[in-house]
LUMSETI-664602 format. One line per 2 residues: number of its first residue (from 1); their letters; for each residue x, y, z of N, C-alpha, C, O. Coordinates in nm, 2 decimals. Layout:
NUM	A	X/Y/Z/X/Y/Z/X/Y/Z/X/Y/Z; ...
This chain:
1	MS	15.01/7.76/1.49/15.00/7.90/1.49/14.85/7.94/1.49/14.78/7.89/1.40; 14.81/8.03/1.57/14.67/8.07/1.57/14.66/8.18/1.47/14.76/8.24/1.43
3	PS	14.54/8.20/1.41/14.52/8.30/1.31/14.57/8.44/1.34/14.60/8.51/1.24; 14.57/8.48/1.46/14.61/8.62/1.49/14.76/8.63/1.54/14.81/8.74/1.56
5	SP	14.83/8.52/1.55/14.97/8.52/1.59/15.06/8.55/1.47/15.02/8.51/1.36; 15.17/8.61/1.49/15.26/8.64/1.38/15.33/8.51/1.33/15.34/8.41/1.41
7	PP	15.37/8.51/1.21/15.43/8.38/1.15/15.57/8.37/1.22/15.63/8.46/1.27; 15.61/8.24/1.23/15.75/8.22/1.28/15.85/8.29/1.19/15.82/8.31/1.07
9	PL	15.97/8.32/1.24/16.07/8.39/1.16/16.11/8.31/1.04/16.14/8.37/0.93; 16.12/8.18/1.05/16.16/8.09/0.93/16.05/7.99/0.91/16.00/7.93/1.00
11	AD	16.01/7.98/0.78/15.90/7.88/0.75/15.95/7.74/0.76/16.07/7.71/0.73; 15.86/7.66/0.80/15.89/7.51/0.81/15.83/7.44/0.69/15.72/7.40/0.69
13	TP	15.91/7.44/0.59/15.86/7.38/0.46/15.90/7.23/0.45/15.99/7.18/0.51; 15.82/7.17/0.36/15.84/7.02/0.34/15.97/7.00/0.25/16.03/7.10/0.20
15	EP	15.99/6.88/0.22/16.10/6.85/0.12/16.06/6.90/-0.01/15.94/6.89/-0.05; 16.15/6.96/-0.09/16.12/7.00/-0.23/16.08/6.88/-0.31/16.11/6.77/-0.28
17	PY	16.01/6.91/-0.42/15.98/7.05/-0.48/15.86/7.11/-0.42/15.76/7.04/-0.38; 15.86/7.24/-0.41/15.75/7.33/-0.38/15.78/7.46/-0.45/15.88/7.48/-0.51
19	YA	15.69/7.56/-0.43/15.71/7.69/-0.50/15.72/7.80/-0.40/15.66/7.80/-0.29; 15.80/7.90/-0.44/15.82/8.03/-0.36/15.76/8.14/-0.45/15.80/8.16/-0.56
21	VI	15.69/8.23/-0.38/15.64/8.36/-0.44/15.72/8.46/-0.37/15.71/8.48/-0.25; 15.81/8.53/-0.44/15.90/8.63/-0.38/15.84/8.77/-0.42/15.84/8.81/-0.53
23	FA	15.80/8.85/-0.31/15.74/8.98/-0.33/15.83/9.08/-0.27/15.84/9.09/-0.15; 15.89/9.16/-0.35/15.98/9.27/-0.31/15.91/9.40/-0.33/15.85/9.42/-0.44
25	ST	15.91/9.49/-0.23/15.84/9.62/-0.25/15.91/9.73/-0.18/15.99/9.72/-0.09; 15.88/9.85/-0.23/15.92/9.98/-0.16/15.79/10.05/-0.12/15.68/10.03/-0.19
27	MT	15.79/10.12/-0.01/15.67/10.18/0.04/15.66/10.33/0.01/15.76/10.39/-0.01; 15.54/10.38/0.00/15.52/10.52/-0.02/15.53/10.60/0.11/15.56/10.72/0.11
29	GD	15.50/10.53/0.22/15.49/10.60/0.35/15.35/10.64/0.39/15.33/10.69/0.50; 15.26/10.63/0.29/15.12/10.66/0.32/15.05/10.56/0.40/15.07/10.44/0.38
31	DP	14.98/10.60/0.50/14.89/10.51/0.58/14.96/10.39/0.64/14.91/10.28/0.61; 15.06/10.41/0.72/15.13/10.29/0.77/15.05/10.20/0.86/15.07/10.08/0.86
33	EG	14.96/10.26/0.93/14.87/10.18/1.02/14.78/10.09/0.93/14.75/9.97/0.97; 14.72/10.15/0.83/14.63/10.07/0.74/14.71/9.96/0.67/14.66/9.85/0.66
35	YA	14.83/9.99/0.63/14.91/9.89/0.57/14.94/9.77/0.66/14.93/9.66/0.63; 14.98/9.81/0.79/15.01/9.70/0.89/14.89/9.62/0.91/14.91/9.49/0.92
37	AM	14.78/9.68/0.93/14.66/9.60/0.95/14.62/9.50/0.83/14.59/9.39/0.85; 14.64/9.56/0.71/14.61/9.48/0.59/14.71/9.37/0.58/14.68/9.25/0.54
39	AQ	14.84/9.40/0.60/14.94/9.29/0.59/14.92/9.18/0.69/14.93/9.06/0.65; 14.88/9.21/0.81/14.85/9.10/0.90/14.73/9.02/0.86/14.72/8.90/0.88
41	AM	14.63/9.09/0.81/14.51/9.02/0.76/14.54/8.93/0.65/14.49/8.82/0.64; 14.63/8.97/0.56/14.67/8.88/0.45/14.75/8.77/0.49/14.74/8.66/0.44
43	VD	14.84/8.78/0.59/14.91/8.67/0.65/14.81/8.57/0.71/14.83/8.45/0.68; 14.72/8.62/0.78/14.62/8.53/0.84/14.53/8.46/0.73/14.51/8.34/0.75
45	LA	14.49/8.53/0.63/14.41/8.47/0.52/14.49/8.37/0.44/14.44/8.26/0.41; 14.62/8.40/0.41/14.70/8.31/0.33/14.72/8.18/0.40/14.71/8.07/0.34
47	AR	14.73/8.19/0.54/14.75/8.07/0.62/14.63/7.97/0.61/14.65/7.85/0.64; 14.52/8.02/0.57/14.40/7.94/0.56/14.38/7.88/0.42/14.28/7.81/0.39
49	QP	14.46/7.92/0.32/14.44/7.88/0.18/14.50/7.74/0.16/14.61/7.71/0.21; 14.43/7.66/0.08/14.48/7.53/0.04/14.61/7.55/-0.04/14.63/7.64/-0.12
51	GY	14.71/7.47/0.00/14.84/7.47/-0.06/14.94/7.57/0.00/15.06/7.57/-0.04; 14.90/7.64/0.10/14.99/7.74/0.17/15.09/7.66/0.26/15.04/7.57/0.33
53	LG	15.22/7.69/0.25/15.32/7.62/0.33/15.38/7.71/0.44/15.44/7.65/0.54; 15.38/7.84/0.42/15.44/7.93/0.52/15.49/8.05/0.45/15.48/8.07/0.33
55	LE	15.55/8.14/0.53/15.61/8.26/0.48/15.72/8.31/0.56/15.73/8.28/0.68; 15.81/8.40/0.50/15.91/8.47/0.57/15.91/8.61/0.52/15.89/8.63/0.40
57	SA	15.92/8.71/0.61/15.90/8.85/0.57/15.99/8.94/0.65/16.02/8.92/0.77; 16.05/9.04/0.58/16.13/9.14/0.65/16.11/9.27/0.58/16.10/9.28/0.46
59	RG	16.12/9.38/0.66/16.12/9.52/0.60/16.22/9.60/0.67/16.23/9.60/0.79; 16.30/9.67/0.59/16.41/9.76/0.64/16.36/9.89/0.68/16.25/9.93/0.63
61	PD	16.43/9.97/0.75/16.39/10.11/0.79/16.38/10.20/0.66/16.31/10.30/0.67; 16.44/10.16/0.55/16.43/10.24/0.43/16.30/10.21/0.35/16.27/10.27/0.25
63	GL	16.22/10.11/0.40/16.09/10.08/0.34/16.10/9.96/0.24/16.00/9.92/0.19; 16.22/9.91/0.21/16.23/9.80/0.13/16.19/9.67/0.20/16.24/9.65/0.31
65	GI	16.10/9.60/0.15/16.05/9.48/0.21/16.06/9.36/0.11/16.04/9.37/-0.01; 16.08/9.24/0.17/16.08/9.12/0.09/15.99/9.02/0.17/16.02/8.99/0.29
67	TV	15.89/8.96/0.11/15.81/8.86/0.16/15.82/8.74/0.07/15.80/8.75/-0.05; 15.85/8.62/0.12/15.86/8.50/0.04/15.75/8.41/0.10/15.76/8.37/0.22
69	SY	15.65/8.37/0.02/15.55/8.28/0.06/15.57/8.15/-0.01/15.62/8.15/-0.13; 15.54/8.04/0.05/15.57/7.91/0.00/15.44/7.83/-0.02/15.35/7.84/0.06
71	WT	15.43/7.76/-0.14/15.31/7.70/-0.19/15.34/7.56/-0.24/15.45/7.54/-0.29; 15.24/7.47/-0.24/15.26/7.34/-0.29/15.27/7.33/-0.44/15.35/7.25/-0.49
73	DP	15.20/7.42/-0.51/15.20/7.41/-0.66/15.15/7.54/-0.72/15.10/7.62/-0.65; 15.17/7.55/-0.85/15.12/7.67/-0.92/14.97/7.70/-0.91/14.93/7.81/-0.90
75	AA	14.89/7.59/-0.90/14.74/7.61/-0.89/14.71/7.68/-0.76/14.62/7.77/-0.75; 14.78/7.65/-0.65/14.76/7.71/-0.52/14.80/7.86/-0.53/14.73/7.95/-0.47
77	IT	14.90/7.89/-0.60/14.95/8.03/-0.61/14.84/8.11/-0.69/14.81/8.22/-0.66; 14.79/8.05/-0.80/14.69/8.12/-0.89/14.57/8.14/-0.80/14.50/8.25/-0.82
79	AW	14.53/8.04/-0.72/14.41/8.06/-0.64/14.42/8.17/-0.54/14.33/8.25/-0.52; 14.54/8.18/-0.48/14.57/8.29/-0.38/14.57/8.43/-0.45/14.51/8.52/-0.40
81	KA	14.62/8.44/-0.57/14.62/8.56/-0.64/14.48/8.61/-0.67/14.45/8.73/-0.67; 14.39/8.51/-0.70/14.25/8.54/-0.74/14.16/8.55/-0.62/14.04/8.59/-0.64
83	QA	14.20/8.52/-0.50/14.12/8.53/-0.38/14.07/8.67/-0.36/14.14/8.77/-0.37; 13.94/8.69/-0.34/13.87/8.82/-0.34/13.93/8.92/-0.25/13.96/9.03/-0.28
85	EH	13.95/8.88/-0.12/14.00/8.98/-0.02/14.15/9.01/-0.06/14.19/9.12/-0.03; 14.22/8.92/-0.11/14.36/8.94/-0.15/14.36/9.04/-0.27/14.45/9.13/-0.28
87	QV	14.26/9.03/-0.36/14.26/9.12/-0.47/14.23/9.27/-0.42/14.29/9.36/-0.48; 14.15/9.28/-0.32/14.13/9.42/-0.26/14.26/9.47/-0.21/14.30/9.58/-0.23
89	AQ	14.34/9.38/-0.13/14.47/9.43/-0.08/14.56/9.46/-0.19/14.64/9.56/-0.18; 14.56/9.38/-0.30/14.65/9.41/-0.41/14.62/9.55/-0.47/14.71/9.63/-0.50
91	RL	14.49/9.58/-0.49/14.45/9.71/-0.54/14.49/9.83/-0.45/14.55/9.93/-0.50; 14.47/9.81/-0.32/14.51/9.91/-0.23/14.66/9.93/-0.22/14.71/10.04/-0.21
93	GR	14.74/9.82/-0.24/14.88/9.83/-0.24/14.93/9.91/-0.36/15.01/10.00/-0.34; 14.87/9.89/-0.48/14.91/9.97/-0.60/14.87/10.11/-0.58/14.94/10.20/-0.62
95	DR	14.75/10.14/-0.53/14.69/10.27/-0.52/14.75/10.36/-0.41/14.76/10.48/-0.42; 14.79/10.29/-0.30/14.82/10.37/-0.17/14.96/10.33/-0.12/15.03/10.43/-0.09
97	WY	14.99/10.21/-0.10/15.11/10.17/-0.01/15.24/10.15/-0.08/15.34/10.18/-0.02; 15.24/10.10/-0.20/15.37/10.06/-0.27/15.41/10.17/-0.36/15.34/10.22/-0.45
99	GA	15.54/10.21/-0.35/15.60/10.29/-0.45/15.64/10.21/-0.57/15.63/10.26/-0.69; 15.68/10.09/-0.55/15.71/9.99/-0.66/15.71/9.85/-0.59/15.73/9.83/-0.47
101	FR	15.69/9.75/-0.68/15.70/9.61/-0.63/15.74/9.52/-0.75/15.72/9.56/-0.87; 15.80/9.41/-0.71/15.83/9.30/-0.81/15.78/9.17/-0.75/15.80/9.15/-0.63
103	LR	15.72/9.09/-0.83/15.68/8.96/-0.78/15.74/8.85/-0.87/15.74/8.86/-1.00; 15.80/8.75/-0.81/15.87/8.65/-0.89/15.82/8.51/-0.83/15.80/8.50/-0.71
105	VA	15.80/8.42/-0.91/15.76/8.28/-0.87/15.87/8.19/-0.91/15.92/8.19/-1.03; 15.91/8.10/-0.82/16.02/8.01/-0.84/15.99/7.87/-0.79/15.92/7.86/-0.69
107	RV	16.04/7.77/-0.85/16.02/7.64/-0.80/16.14/7.61/-0.72/16.26/7.62/-0.76; 16.12/7.56/-0.60/16.23/7.53/-0.51/16.27/7.38/-0.54/16.19/7.29/-0.52
109	ER	16.39/7.37/-0.58/16.44/7.23/-0.61/16.52/7.17/-0.50/16.53/7.05/-0.49; 16.59/7.26/-0.42/16.67/7.21/-0.31/16.66/7.30/-0.20/16.65/7.42/-0.21
111	AY	16.66/7.25/-0.07/16.65/7.33/0.04/16.72/7.26/0.16/16.71/7.14/0.17; 16.79/7.33/0.24/16.86/7.28/0.36/16.87/7.39/0.46/16.86/7.51/0.42
113	GF	16.90/7.36/0.58/16.92/7.46/0.68/16.98/7.41/0.80/17.04/7.30/0.81; 16.98/7.50/0.91/17.04/7.47/1.03/16.96/7.54/1.14/16.92/7.65/1.13
115	DR	16.94/7.47/1.25/16.88/7.53/1.37/16.97/7.50/1.49/17.01/7.38/1.51; 16.99/7.60/1.57/17.07/7.58/1.69/16.98/7.53/1.80/17.03/7.51/1.91
């Protein structure tokens, strides 16, 4: 995946264990173009971070969105949260784009799937 291409619909993760950061949000509707640009910049930036494994993201027409990013370990998640450009995006999200959000971190113990 090149830095400017969108992520694949389903992340190709390794065998567990690994970690999932689940970010659910509602939007204010303010500055949708700015949000879209920042969201893409954060996808590109996350993909370059040590410990990043992939992500899956969806947003409904009502503004409810869920993004799950996958990481090798808690230290990689902590480093991503502390990354300077990501902190700017977090601040803008709170100040401008999100009506509400919830973030949850989980350890993936088991994973399986199907591809046609």
